C-alpha positions as CSV (number, residue, x, y, z in Angstrom):
1,M,5.5,9.9,-24.2
2,K,4.8,11.4,-20.9
3,H,5.0,8.8,-18.1
4,S,2.0,9.9,-15.9
5,F,-0.6,8.4,-13.6
6,L,-3.0,11.3,-14.2
7,R,-5.7,10.3,-16.5
8,S,-9.5,10.3,-17.1
9,V,-11.7,8.1,-15.0
10,L,-12.7,4.9,-16.9
11,P,-16.1,4.2,-18.4
12,R,-19.0,3.2,-16.2
13,R,-19.2,-0.2,-18.0
14,T,-15.9,-1.1,-16.5
15,V,-17.4,-0.6,-13.0
16,C,-20.4,-2.7,-14.0
17,R,-18.2,-5.5,-15.2
18,A,-16.4,-5.6,-11.9
19,M,-19.7,-5.7,-9.9
20,L,-21.0,-8.5,-12.1
21,A,-17.9,-10.6,-11.6
22,A,-18.2,-10.1,-7.8
23,A,-21.9,-11.0,-7.9
24,L,-21.3,-14.2,-9.8
25,F,-18.5,-15.6,-7.8
26,S,-18.9,-16.6,-4.1
27,P,-16.1,-15.6,-1.7
28,F,-13.7,-18.2,-0.6
29,M,-13.7,-20.0,2.8
30,G,-17.4,-20.2,3.1
31,H,-17.9,-16.6,4.3
32,P,-21.2,-14.8,3.7
33,A,-21.5,-13.4,0.2
34,W,-21.8,-9.7,1.4
35,A,-20.2,-8.1,4.4
36,V,-21.8,-5.9,7.1
37,H,-21.9,-2.2,6.4
38,M,-19.1,-0.1,8.0
39,P,-20.4,1.5,11.3
40,K,-20.7,5.3,11.1
41,V,-19.8,5.9,14.8
42,P,-16.2,5.2,15.9
43,E,-15.6,2.8,18.8
44,L,-12.8,4.9,20.3
45,P,-12.7,8.6,21.1
46,A,-10.3,10.9,19.3
47,S,-8.3,11.1,22.5
48,A,-7.2,7.5,21.8
49,L,-5.1,8.8,19.0
50,V,-1.8,10.0,20.6
51,P,1.0,11.9,18.8
52,F,4.0,9.6,18.7
53,M,6.7,11.4,16.6
54,Q,6.9,14.3,14.2
55,S,9.0,15.6,11.3
56,N,9.4,19.1,9.8
57,Q,11.2,17.7,6.8
58,Q,10.0,14.2,5.8
59,I,6.7,13.1,4.4
60,W,6.3,9.5,5.6
61,D,3.9,7.2,3.7
62,A,4.5,3.8,5.4
63,I,5.5,2.6,8.9
64,L,6.9,-0.8,9.8
65,P,7.5,-1.5,13.5
66,L,10.2,-4.2,14.2
67,P,10.0,-6.8,17.0
68,D,12.9,-5.2,18.9
69,G,11.1,-1.9,19.3
70,R,12.7,-0.1,16.3
71,M,10.5,1.4,13.6
72,L,11.1,1.8,9.9
73,L,9.6,4.8,8.1
74,E,9.4,5.3,4.3
75,A,9.8,8.8,2.9
76,P,9.5,8.2,-0.8
77,A,10.9,10.5,-3.5
78,W,7.7,10.7,-5.5
79,V,5.9,12.8,-3.0
80,G,8.7,15.4,-3.0
81,N,11.1,14.2,-0.3
82,T,14.7,15.2,-1.0
83,G,16.4,13.4,1.8
84,P,16.8,9.8,2.8
85,Q,13.9,7.5,1.7
86,L,14.2,4.9,4.5
87,W,14.6,5.8,8.1
88,V,14.9,3.9,11.4
89,R,13.6,5.2,14.6
90,Q,15.7,3.7,17.4
91,T,14.3,2.7,20.7
92,D,15.7,5.9,22.3
93,G,13.7,8.0,19.9
94,S,16.6,9.0,17.6
95,V,16.3,8.6,13.8
96,A,18.8,7.7,11.2
97,P,18.9,6.7,7.5
98,Y,18.4,3.0,7.1
99,P,20.1,0.6,6.5
100,D,22.9,3.2,6.2
101,A,23.6,6.6,4.8
102,N,25.1,5.2,1.6
103,W,21.9,3.5,0.5
104,N,20.1,6.8,1.0
105,N,22.8,8.8,-0.8
106,R,21.4,10.1,-4.1
107,E,24.9,10.8,-5.4
108,A,25.8,7.1,-5.3
109,T,25.2,4.8,-8.3
110,N,21.8,3.3,-8.8
111,D,23.0,-0.1,-7.8
112,T,24.0,1.0,-4.3
113,H,21.3,3.5,-3.4
114,F,17.5,3.7,-3.3
115,V,16.1,5.4,-6.4
116,A,12.3,5.5,-5.6
117,L,11.0,3.4,-2.7
118,A,7.4,2.3,-3.2
119,G,6.6,-0.2,-0.5
120,M,8.1,-2.4,2.3
121,T,7.1,-5.5,4.2
122,R,8.5,-7.8,6.8
123,T,8.3,-11.6,6.3
124,A,7.8,-14.4,8.7
125,D,11.6,-15.1,8.8
126,G,12.2,-11.5,9.9
127,S,13.6,-10.2,6.6
128,I,12.7,-6.8,5.3
129,W,11.8,-6.4,1.7
130,V,11.5,-3.0,0.0
131,L,10.4,-2.2,-3.5
132,D,12.3,0.3,-5.5
133,S,10.2,1.3,-8.5
134,G,12.9,3.3,-10.2
135,V,10.3,6.1,-10.8
136,P,11.0,9.1,-8.5
137,N,8.6,11.3,-10.5
138,R,5.5,9.6,-11.6
139,E,4.9,12.1,-14.4
140,K,8.3,11.3,-16.0
141,L,10.1,8.3,-17.4
142,P,11.8,5.8,-15.1
143,V,15.4,6.6,-14.2
144,A,16.2,3.0,-13.2
145,A,14.8,-0.5,-13.5
146,P,12.6,-1.7,-10.7
147,R,13.9,-4.2,-8.2
148,L,13.3,-5.9,-4.8
149,I,15.8,-5.3,-2.1
150,Q,16.2,-7.6,1.0
151,I,17.5,-6.2,4.2
152,D,18.6,-8.2,7.3
153,P,17.4,-6.2,10.3
154,T,19.8,-8.0,12.7
155,T,22.9,-6.9,10.8
156,N,21.3,-3.8,9.1
157,T,22.7,-4.7,5.8
158,V,21.3,-5.3,2.3
159,T,21.6,-9.1,1.6
160,H,19.9,-9.5,-1.8
161,T,19.0,-7.3,-4.7
162,L,16.5,-8.8,-7.2
163,P,16.0,-7.0,-10.5
164,I,12.5,-7.3,-12.0
165,E,12.5,-8.6,-15.5
166,A,11.7,-6.0,-18.2
167,N,9.3,-8.3,-20.0
168,L,6.9,-8.0,-17.0
169,L,6.5,-4.3,-17.5
170,H,4.5,-2.2,-19.9
171,Q,5.1,1.3,-21.2
172,G,3.8,3.4,-18.3
173,S,4.3,0.8,-15.6
174,I,4.9,2.1,-12.1
175,L,5.3,-0.7,-9.5
176,S,3.9,0.2,-6.1
177,G,3.3,-2.0,-3.1
178,I,4.7,-5.3,-2.1
179,A,3.7,-8.5,-0.2
180,V,5.9,-11.5,0.3
181,H,5.1,-15.0,1.5
182,G,7.6,-17.8,1.5
183,S,9.6,-17.5,-1.8
184,T,7.0,-15.5,-3.7
185,A,6.7,-11.7,-3.9
186,Y,3.4,-10.1,-5.1
187,V,3.8,-6.6,-6.7
188,P,1.0,-4.5,-8.2
189,D,1.5,-2.2,-11.1
190,S,-0.2,1.1,-10.3
191,G,0.7,2.7,-13.7
192,V,-0.8,-0.1,-15.9
193,A,-3.1,-2.2,-13.9
194,G,-1.7,-5.7,-13.4
195,L,-0.1,-8.0,-10.8
196,L,3.4,-9.4,-10.8
197,L,4.4,-12.6,-9.2
198,I,8.1,-12.9,-8.6
199,D,9.7,-16.2,-7.7
200,I,12.5,-15.0,-5.4
201,P,15.0,-18.0,-5.8
202,S,14.9,-18.0,-9.6
203,A,14.5,-14.2,-10.0
204,S,11.8,-15.0,-12.6
205,G,8.2,-13.7,-12.7
206,R,4.9,-13.7,-14.4
207,R,2.3,-11.0,-15.0
208,F,-1.4,-11.6,-14.3
209,L,-4.7,-9.7,-14.5
210,D,-3.7,-7.1,-17.0
211,H,-6.4,-4.3,-17.0
212,H,-8.7,-6.4,-14.8
213,P,-11.5,-4.3,-13.3
214,A,-10.5,-5.1,-9.8
215,L,-7.0,-3.6,-10.3
216,T,-8.1,-0.7,-12.5
217,A,-8.9,2.8,-11.2
218,T,-12.5,3.5,-12.1
219,K,-13.1,6.7,-10.1
220,P,-11.1,9.6,-8.7
221,I,-9.7,9.6,-5.2
222,Q,-12.2,11.3,-2.8
223,T,-10.8,13.6,0.0
224,P,-12.9,15.3,2.6
225,T,-13.1,18.3,0.3
226,G,-14.0,16.4,-2.8
227,P,-12.3,14.6,-5.7
228,L,-8.5,14.9,-5.9
229,L,-7.6,17.0,-8.8
230,N,-4.2,17.7,-10.5
231,A,-2.9,21.2,-11.3
232,N,-4.9,21.2,-14.5
233,G,-8.2,20.5,-12.6
234,Q,-8.4,16.9,-13.9
235,A,-9.5,14.1,-11.6
236,I,-6.7,11.8,-10.5
237,A,-7.0,8.0,-10.7
238,V,-4.4,5.4,-9.6
239,D,-4.4,1.7,-10.4
240,T,-3.9,-0.9,-7.7
241,S,-1.1,0.0,-5.4
242,M,-2.2,-1.7,-2.1
243,I,-1.7,-5.4,-1.4
244,A,-1.5,-7.8,1.5
245,V,-1.0,-11.5,1.8
246,S,-2.7,-13.7,4.5
247,P,-0.5,-15.1,7.2
248,D,-0.8,-18.6,5.8
249,G,-0.2,-17.4,2.2
250,T,-3.5,-18.8,0.9
251,W,-5.0,-15.5,-0.4
252,I,-4.1,-11.9,-1.2
253,V,-6.2,-8.7,-1.1
254,M,-5.5,-5.7,-3.3
255,Q,-7.1,-2.5,-4.4
256,P,-6.6,0.9,-6.1
257,P,-6.6,3.8,-3.6
258,A,-10.1,4.7,-4.7
259,G,-11.4,1.3,-5.8
260,F,-12.9,-1.5,-3.8
261,L,-11.1,-4.3,-2.0
262,Y,-10.7,-7.6,-3.9
263,R,-9.5,-11.0,-2.8
264,V,-8.1,-13.9,-4.7
265,S,-6.8,-17.3,-3.8
266,T,-3.1,-17.7,-4.4
267,S,-3.6,-21.2,-5.6
268,L,-5.1,-19.8,-8.8
269,F,-1.7,-18.5,-9.8
270,T,-0.1,-21.9,-9.9
271,D,-3.1,-24.2,-10.9
272,P,-2.4,-25.4,-14.5
273,D,-6.1,-26.3,-15.0
274,V,-7.5,-22.9,-14.3
275,T,-8.8,-21.2,-17.5
276,P,-8.3,-17.5,-18.1
277,A,-12.0,-16.9,-17.7
278,A,-12.1,-18.8,-14.4
279,F,-9.1,-17.0,-13.2
280,E,-10.6,-13.6,-13.8
281,E,-13.9,-14.6,-12.2
282,G,-11.9,-15.8,-9.2
283,V,-11.0,-12.3,-8.2
284,T,-13.8,-11.5,-5.7
285,Q,-15.0,-8.2,-4.4
286,W,-14.3,-8.5,-0.7
287,Y,-15.5,-5.1,0.6
288,K,-16.7,-1.8,-0.7
289,T,-14.1,0.4,0.9
290,P,-13.8,4.1,0.9
291,A,-10.7,5.8,-0.6
292,L,-7.7,4.4,1.3
293,G,-4.3,5.8,2.0
294,G,-2.9,2.4,2.9
295,L,-3.6,-1.1,4.4
296,T,-1.8,-3.7,6.5
297,I,-2.6,-7.1,7.8
298,D,-2.2,-8.6,11.3
299,N,-1.0,-12.1,12.3
300,D,-4.6,-13.2,12.7
301,G,-5.6,-12.0,9.2
302,T,-7.4,-8.9,10.4
303,L,-7.0,-6.0,7.9
304,Y,-6.4,-2.4,9.0
305,W,-7.2,0.5,6.6
306,S,-6.5,4.2,6.6
307,D,-9.6,6.0,5.3
308,I,-8.6,9.3,3.7
309,T,-12.2,10.4,3.0
310,T,-13.2,10.6,6.7
311,G,-9.8,10.6,8.5
312,S,-10.4,7.2,10.1
313,I,-8.7,3.9,11.0
314,L,-10.9,0.9,10.0
315,S,-10.5,-2.8,10.5
316,Y,-11.9,-5.9,8.8
317,T,-11.8,-9.4,10.3
318,V,-11.4,-12.7,8.4
319,G,-15.1,-13.1,9.3
320,R,-15.9,-10.0,7.3
321,I,-16.8,-7.8,10.3
322,P,-15.9,-4.2,9.7
323,R,-15.0,-1.8,12.6
324,R,-14.6,2.0,12.6
325,L,-11.9,2.3,15.3
326,V,-11.4,6.0,15.4
327,T,-12.1,9.1,13.4
328,D,-10.2,12.3,13.8
329,E,-9.8,15.5,11.7
330,R,-6.0,15.3,12.5
331,L,-5.8,12.3,10.3
332,K,-5.2,14.2,7.1
333,W,-4.5,11.6,4.4
334,P,-3.4,8.8,6.8
335,T,-1.1,6.4,4.9
336,T,0.0,2.8,5.4
337,P,-0.3,1.9,9.1
338,G,2.0,-0.4,11.0
339,L,1.3,-2.8,13.9
340,D,3.8,-3.5,16.7
341,G,2.4,-6.9,17.8
342,H,1.7,-5.5,21.2
343,G,-1.8,-4.0,20.6
344,H,-0.7,-0.7,19.0
345,L,-1.2,0.7,15.5
346,Y,0.9,3.6,14.2
347,V,-0.1,5.8,11.3
348,A,1.2,9.0,9.7
349,A,-1.1,11.9,8.8
350,S,1.0,12.4,5.6
351,Q,-1.1,15.1,3.8
352,L,-0.2,13.6,0.4
353,D,-2.9,15.7,-1.3
354,H,-0.7,18.8,-0.3
355,S,2.5,17.3,-1.7
356,V,3.9,17.6,-5.2
357,G,3.2,13.9,-5.7
358,F,-0.3,14.5,-7.0
359,G,0.5,17.3,-9.5
360,A,0.7,20.4,-7.2
361,A,3.2,22.9,-8.5
362,T,4.4,23.7,-5.0
363,P,3.8,21.8,-1.8
364,S,1.4,23.1,0.8
365,I,2.2,20.8,3.7
366,S,1.2,22.1,7.1
367,W,4.3,20.9,9.1
368,P,5.0,18.9,11.1
369,I,4.0,15.5,9.7
370,T,2.8,13.5,12.7
371,V,2.8,9.8,13.4
372,Y,0.0,8.8,15.8
373,Q,-0.2,5.8,18.1
374,L,-3.6,4.0,18.6
375,T,-4.1,1.4,21.2
376,L,-6.3,-1.2,19.6
377,P,-9.5,-2.4,21.4
378,T,-9.3,-5.8,23.0
379,T,-13.1,-6.2,23.2
380,P,-15.3,-7.7,20.4
381,P,-17.0,-5.2,18.0
382,P,-20.2,-3.6,19.4
383,Q,-23.4,-5.4,18.3
C-alpha cells in the first residue's frame, strides 16, 4: 500500500464536530471563551525583516538558536534535501553538519545516522531532542523505525537514542513534530492523526486522540495563490504536525498545518478518572489560525506562528491577544521560527510548496533560501 500523506479533504461533518466540541468546553485557566480577531495591519514595517543568512543548496524548515550564540538548522530529507539534515551555524557565521559529519552520512548504518529528521526542540536542562521519523519520502514506506535522539550541545555528542515502540504506530503513520517537558515527550502523528506520549526514562509510550477532529486535517493547505495541490491536481491535507508545550508543562497546543490551534491540559493524560468522552471534550479550540508553516513558544508562554497564506509572523499571548508582527512577500512559506532569548526571531522562507516534498515532479525553488531576523517589539499590542 502506498505510504502517502496526499488524500481527499475530510467530510464537513468532521469540521462541525470539532467546532461543537470547542463550543461546549470552556478553555482552561479562566481565559475568555473566544479570542480577539487577528489584526489585519502589521505592527512592524517590512524593513524590520532583515536577511540573516542564505543557502543555495539547503531547504531549512526549522531553526533553533542556542544560548551560546550558535544556531541549529534542520534540512530534512522529505523536502528533497540530499545533504546533511542538521546543521550548526557557528558564532563566526560558518556552518557545519551537526553534531558531526557521521550522523549526517547517509552511507552509515541507520543506527548511527539521521534517516529523516522531522522536528527538534531544546529542553529546560539545555538538551537538544530531535525526532527521526524514518520516512525520508512521505509517499513511500518507512526505511527505518522512528526514534528520539538526544544531543548534548556542550559536548556536541549524541547521548541517548530512544526507539519508539511499534505498537504506538499505525499503517501510514508519519511522526512529525516534538515537544519535551521533564521526562515526557509529545509527538504528533501527521500521517494518521494521533498523539504519542513517550516516557523517556522507561522508553515506553501511549497513544491518544486517534482521529480526533482537532488533530485531523479537514481542509487543504492554503497558499497565497490558492489551495496546495499535488502533481495530480488533488488538494493536499496533512494531519497534526505542529506542537508546543507550555514552559511549566501544564498544557500543550497542537494543530495540522491547515487546521485550527487546539489546547489540552497535560493532566488529562495521567488522570485515571478521566473518561474517554471527557478526554476528547477536553481538547479545546484555542484560536482559528490561518495555514501555518510552523510554531514555537517563548519562555513566557507566548506563541509565535509563521503564516504561509499571507507571508506573516504572528504572535499569541497566554492572555489570548493576537498580534500581526510583520507581513512581507519575501516570506514565501515561512517555516518553524526560532527565538534567541534576546528579543530576536529567526525564520526561513523555505518555499516548501516549490519542493518535491509536496508531490512536485521537480523542484522549482528560487534560490537562495533566506533566513530572516526580526527584532520583536517591546511595546504592548496596539489598542
